[in-house]
C-alpha positions as CSV (number, residue, x, y, z in Angstrom):
1,X,0.0,0.0,0.0
2,X,1.2,3.5,-0.8
3,X,2.8,5.5,2.0
4,X,3.5,9.2,1.8
5,X,7.2,10.3,2.1
6,X,7.9,12.1,5.4
7,X,8.0,15.9,5.1
8,X,11.0,16.0,7.4
9,X,13.5,13.3,8.3
10,X,12.5,11.1,11.2
11,X,14.5,12.0,14.2
12,X,16.6,9.5,16.1
13,X,16.2,9.2,19.9
14,X,19.4,11.1,20.3
15,X,18.2,14.0,18.2
16,X,14.9,14.0,20.0
17,X,16.6,14.2,23.4
18,X,18.9,17.0,22.2
19,X,15.8,19.0,21.0
20,X,14.2,18.7,24.4
21,X,17.4,19.8,26.1
22,X,17.7,22.8,23.7
23,X,14.2,24.1,24.1
24,X,13.9,27.7,25.3
25,X,11.8,28.7,28.2
26,X,9.7,31.9,28.5
27,X,11.1,33.6,31.6
28,X,9.2,36.9,31.3
29,X,6.1,38.1,29.5
30,X,4.8,41.7,29.3
31,X,2.0,42.5,26.8
32,X,3.2,41.5,23.3
33,X,6.8,40.9,24.4
34,X,8.5,37.8,25.9
35,X,11.9,37.0,27.1
36,X,13.4,33.5,26.4
37,X,15.9,32.4,29.0
38,X,16.6,36.1,29.9
39,X,17.1,37.2,26.3
40,X,16.3,40.7,25.1
41,X,12.5,41.4,24.7
42,X,11.1,39.6,21.6
43,X,7.8,40.1,19.8
44,X,5.5,37.1,20.8
45,X,4.0,36.0,17.5
46,X,3.1,32.6,19.0
47,X,-0.1,33.8,20.8
48,X,-3.3,35.5,19.9
49,X,-2.4,38.9,21.1
50,X,0.8,39.8,19.2
51,X,-0.7,43.2,18.4
52,X,-1.1,43.8,22.1
53,X,-4.8,44.8,21.7
54,X,-5.8,42.9,24.8
55,X,-4.2,45.6,27.0
56,X,-6.2,48.4,25.3
57,X,-9.0,49.5,27.8
58,X,-11.5,50.1,25.0
59,X,-11.0,46.6,23.6
60,X,-11.2,45.0,27.0
61,X,-14.5,46.9,27.7
62,X,-16.0,45.9,24.4
63,X,-14.9,42.2,24.9
64,X,-16.5,42.2,28.4
65,X,-19.7,43.7,27.1
66,X,-19.9,41.1,24.3
67,X,-19.3,38.3,26.7
68,X,-22.0,39.5,29.0
69,X,-24.5,39.9,26.1
70,X,-23.7,36.8,24.0
71,X,-21.8,34.5,26.3
72,X,-18.8,32.4,25.2
73,X,-18.8,29.4,22.9
74,X,-16.4,27.5,20.7
75,X,-18.2,28.6,17.5
76,X,-21.1,30.7,16.4
77,X,-22.0,29.9,12.8
78,X,-25.5,31.1,11.8
79,X,-26.3,27.7,10.3
80,X,-26.1,26.2,13.8
81,X,-27.3,29.0,16.0
82,X,-29.3,31.3,13.8
83,X,-28.8,35.0,13.1
84,X,-28.2,37.4,15.9
85,X,-28.0,41.2,15.9
86,X,-24.3,41.3,15.6
87,X,-24.4,39.3,12.4
88,X,-26.8,41.8,10.9
89,X,-24.7,44.8,12.1
90,X,-21.5,43.3,10.6
91,X,-23.2,42.7,7.3
92,X,-24.7,46.2,7.1
93,X,-21.3,47.8,8.0
94,X,-19.4,45.7,5.5
95,X,-21.9,46.4,2.7
96,X,-21.5,50.2,3.4
97,X,-17.7,49.8,3.5
98,X,-17.7,48.0,0.1
99,X,-20.4,50.4,-1.3
100,X,-22.5,47.3,-2.0
101,X,-26.3,46.9,-1.6
102,X,-25.9,44.0,0.8
103,X,-23.3,41.6,2.2
104,X,-23.4,38.3,3.9
105,X,-21.0,36.8,6.5
106,X,-20.4,33.2,7.0
C-alpha cells in the first residue's frame, strides 16, 4: 500500500533528546513581548495577542460587554445557532464599506 514520504527526516532518539534539552523557556512576559531564558525582549507571534490589543482599555471593555451579552462558545455559525443582531450589524457595516447593496458573512 502507498505510504507518503515524510516531510522531514524522522529524528533519532538522540536527536529528540537533544531537541528537548535545547528548548527555550519563556522567563518573562509583558504585553506583546516575551523573554526567552533572559534574552532581550522579543515580539511574541506565538499567541493570539501579538498586536497587544488585549491591554487596550476600549478593547477590554468591548470584549467584556460582548461576553456579558452573547456568552462564550467554541463557535457561532449562523447555520447552527441562527442569526443574531451582531451578524446583521456586521453585514450592514461591511456592505456600506464595500459600497454594496448587501453583504453576507459566514
